[in-house]
N, C-alpha and C positions, 0 to 999 in steps of 0.2 A: 715329592706330595705323595702320601700317603691314599692309597685310594680302592676301591674295589672293583674290579674290571671284568666283563663279562664279553668274550672276544669270539669271534667266528659264528658270528650271527649273521642270516640272508637278507638280502635288502627287503622281500616283505617284512620279516619279523622287524627290521628297524623302522620301515615305514609304519607298522602299528604301533612300534614304542613312540616314536614321533607324536603321531596322534593322541596317544594316552597322554603323554608330558603335557602336551598344549592344552588339554584338556585338565589336567590334575595339577599342575604347576604353577608358578610364575616365571612368565619368559623374560629373558633377559636380551642385552641387545645384541648379542651373538645368537644368530639362528640356531647352532647346533648345541647352546647351552641352557639349560633351564633351573631356576631354583626350587628346592622343597624347603618348607618352613618346617623349623624343630619345634615340636610341640611344648609349650611353655613348662608342663612337669617335666622336661626331660631338659630344660636348660640348667647351665652349672648357676651357681649362687651369683657370681659376677654377672653372668647373661642375663639373669632374671631381675637382678637390680636395675641395669642398665635399660629402662624404659626405653630412652630417647634412642638407643641402637636397633631397637626391635623393627621389624622382626630378624631373629637370626636363622639362616639357611644353610644349606650345604648344595654345591654344584652337580649336577649331572650333566653329563657331556656325551653327546652321540657321535659316534666317527663313522668311516665308511662300512667298517665291519663290527665294531665294538662297542661297548657302554660304558662308560666311566662313571661311578659314584664317589666324590671325594670326602675324605675322612677329615675335613677341615670344617669348621663352623664359621660363617663370618656374619658380619651385621649388614642389613640392606642400607643402611643410613650413614654409615661412617668407615672409613678405613684406618684412621689410626684411633685406635683404643685398646684398653686391656681386656676387653670382652671376646674378641676373636680367638679361635687357637683350634689345634686337634680336638675331635672328639674325645667326649669322655667315654666310659665304656658302655654306657646305656645310651648314649647318642651313637655310637659306634653299631650297637646292636639294632638301633632304628633304621639306620641307611641300608643295614645288611637285609633286613626284613621287609624293608620298603622294596628293593631291589628283587628279592625273592618272591614278593608278592605281585610285583610287575610280570616277571616271567610268570608265575603262575595263570594268573588272570587273562594272560594275552595266549597263554598256550605255547608260549615259545621252549624250542627243544634247545638244550644247552649240553 
């Protein structure tokens, strides 16, 4: 899996990250995984056409000392479809900007 990884994070920083994610993302059934919605204007043509598969999201996972943001766009409603796939360039930039914005907003040293 292709992903953006921020590691060597302290326990207090990870707690702030978890708090931010709980307030600003979609919770998953796994405590350490959160979903971030891809804005409609960044969806690929196929993803945009597949209204029944929306929302399209990427996963954020919080580990013991790291934060991982996946470069894979998933459907929240269907597993088997042609619309999930690796990020387009604009979606990848969105994932990276989300991570960088989170780090900056929370004042986390990396």
